[in-house]
C-alpha positions in Angstrom: 110.4 99.0 78.9 107.2 100.1 78.3 104.1 97.5 77.7 101.1 97.3 76.5 98.1 96.3 78.9 95.0 94.4 77.2 91.8 93.8 78.9 89.4 91.2 77.4 85.7 92.4 77.9 84.2 89.5 77.7 86.7 87.2 79.7 84.1 85.6 82.0 86.4 86.1 85.1 86.6 89.8 84.5 84.5 91.6 87.3 81.7 93.8 85.6 82.3 97.6 86.7 79.3 100.1 87.0 79.7 103.8 87.2 79.8 103.8 91.0 83.6 101.9 90.8 85.1 104.8 89.1 84.5 106.6 91.8 87.7 104.5 93.2 89.8 105.4 90.0 88.6 108.9 88.9 91.1 111.8 89.0 89.8 115.4 89.8 90.3 116.6 86.9 89.4 113.4 84.3 88.0 114.5 81.2 86.2 111.5 79.2 83.2 110.9 77.5 80.8 109.7 79.5 78.2 108.5 77.3 79.8 105.1 76.9 79.0 101.7 78.7 80.6 101.9 82.3 81.8 98.7 81.8 83.5 99.3 79.0 85.0 103.4 80.5 86.3 101.7 83.7 88.4 99.2 82.1 89.7 101.6 79.0 90.4 104.2 81.6 91.9 101.8 84.6 94.7 100.2 81.5 95.5 103.9 80.4 95.7 104.4 84.1 98.0 101.7 84.6 100.2 101.9 81.4 101.2 106.0 82.2 102.4 104.7 86.0 104.1 101.9 84.3 106.3 104.2 81.8 107.3 106.3 85.1 108.9 103.2 86.6 108.4 105.2 89.8 108.9 102.7 93.3 105.8 103.5 94.3 102.5 101.8 94.7 100.1 102.2 91.9 97.1 105.2 92.4 94.9 105.7 90.0 93.5 108.8 91.5 96.8 110.3 91.5 97.0 110.1 87.8 94.6 112.4 86.3 94.0 111.7 82.0 92.5 114.0 79.2 91.0 112.0 76.3 91.2 113.9 73.2 89.0 112.0 71.0 85.8 110.0 71.2 85.7 106.4 72.3 83.5 105.2 69.4 85.9 106.9 66.9 89.2 104.9 65.4 92.0 105.1 68.2 90.7 107.7 70.8 94.2 109.2 72.0 94.9 110.5 75.7 97.3 112.6 77.1 
């Protein structure tokens, strides 16, 4: 079963992320807009990669650097698409 993850970036218990944190999840070949708040970008990319990982249902550890994503629309658009 495929699920949808929701990240509440206003949650006081959620640790803020910076551009520096992207190095832990950025895969070679990732393509996404860079003119967006680094905290929001981190959590959007993290959630997308986690959802892709869960959909594959493999018995191996989650490593976001092994999942390449490309966002086809700007995050400021009504519905960003990814592949």
